[in-house]
C-alpha positions as CSV (number, residue, x, y, z in Angstrom):
1,M,-3.3,0.8,-19.2
2,A,-3.9,-2.6,-20.7
3,K,-6.6,-4.8,-19.4
4,G,-5.2,-7.9,-17.7
5,G,-3.7,-9.4,-14.7
6,D,-0.8,-6.9,-14.5
7,D,-3.3,-4.2,-13.6
8,V,-4.2,-6.0,-10.4
9,L,-2.0,-6.9,-7.4
10,L,-3.7,-9.1,-4.8
11,M,-2.0,-9.2,-1.4
12,Q,-2.9,-10.7,1.9
13,F,-1.5,-9.7,5.3
14,D,-3.2,-8.7,8.6
15,D,-3.8,-5.2,9.8
16,V,-1.4,-5.4,12.8
17,V,1.8,-3.9,14.1
18,P,4.3,-6.6,15.1
19,G,4.1,-7.3,18.9
20,E,0.5,-6.2,19.1
21,G,-2.6,-8.3,18.7
22,F,-3.1,-11.9,19.7
23,G,0.1,-13.3,18.1
24,C,-1.6,-15.3,15.4
25,E,-1.8,-12.5,12.9
26,E,0.5,-12.2,9.9
27,P,1.8,-8.6,9.6
28,M,3.1,-7.2,6.3
29,T,6.6,-8.6,5.6
30,L,9.4,-6.9,3.7
31,E,8.7,-9.2,0.8
32,D,5.0,-8.0,0.7
33,A,6.3,-4.4,0.8
34,Q,8.7,-5.1,-2.1
35,R,5.9,-6.6,-4.2
36,I,3.7,-3.5,-3.6
37,S,6.6,-1.1,-4.1
38,G,7.6,-2.7,-7.4
39,W,4.1,-2.8,-8.6
40,I,3.4,0.8,-7.8
41,R,6.7,2.0,-9.2
42,Q,5.8,0.6,-12.6
43,W,3.4,3.5,-13.0
44,S,6.0,6.2,-12.1
45,S,7.2,6.6,-15.7
46,D,3.7,6.9,-17.1
47,R,3.0,10.5,-18.0
48,R,-0.7,9.9,-18.3
49,P,-2.9,10.3,-15.3
50,V,-2.9,7.1,-13.2
51,K,-5.8,6.1,-11.0
52,L,-5.0,3.4,-8.5
53,V,-7.7,1.8,-6.3
54,I,-6.3,0.5,-3.1
55,H,-8.7,-1.5,-1.0
56,C,-8.5,-3.7,2.0
57,T,-11.3,-6.0,3.2
58,A,-11.6,-5.2,6.8
59,G,-10.6,-1.6,7.5
60,V,-8.9,1.6,6.6
61,S,-5.4,1.5,7.9
62,R,-3.6,-0.9,5.5
63,S,-5.1,0.7,2.4
64,A,-4.6,4.2,3.8
65,A,-0.9,3.5,4.4
66,V,-0.4,2.0,1.0
67,A,-2.4,4.9,-0.7
68,L,-0.4,7.6,1.1
69,W,2.9,5.9,0.4
70,A,1.9,5.4,-3.3
71,G,0.9,9.0,-3.7
72,A,4.2,10.2,-2.1
73,S,6.2,7.7,-4.2
74,L,4.6,8.8,-7.5
75,N,4.6,12.5,-6.4
76,R,0.9,12.6,-6.9
77,P,-1.7,13.4,-4.3
78,A,-3.6,10.5,-2.7
79,Q,-7.3,11.3,-2.8
80,G,-10.1,9.7,-0.9
81,V,-8.1,8.4,2.0
82,E,-10.5,8.0,4.9
83,G,-9.7,10.2,7.8
84,D,-6.9,11.9,5.8
85,G,-4.6,8.9,6.8
86,R,-4.6,9.4,10.5
87,D,-5.4,5.8,10.9
88,A,-2.8,4.6,8.5
89,N,-0.9,1.5,9.7
90,P,2.6,2.7,10.7
91,H,4.1,-0.7,10.2
92,V,2.8,-0.9,6.6
93,R,4.2,2.6,5.9
94,S,7.5,1.7,7.5
95,M,7.9,-1.5,5.5
96,L,7.1,0.3,2.2
97,D,9.7,2.9,3.0
98,R,12.3,0.1,3.7
99,A,11.4,-1.7,0.5
100,A,11.9,1.4,-1.5
101,A,15.2,2.3,0.0
């Protein structure tokens, strides 16, 4: 993997499920999911071991959802997902599934 900006994908969306929260949050959009899906899929043809670090600022559910989806998408196990993914944001996972369809 080359060093550079292509190795990092910065995203910003709130850890919410639409219809929940205070109404001022910005949940993941389909466009967000498409960016993440496309970025992760670039590693699918790489035969070398790939280590992805997926991190969110305020919690475990967005990053868990993305990590679990990425592992399934790349047919590689996701390791180090806190709580084994039981707190994974269902909206994030659903949007990633839609983006990949």
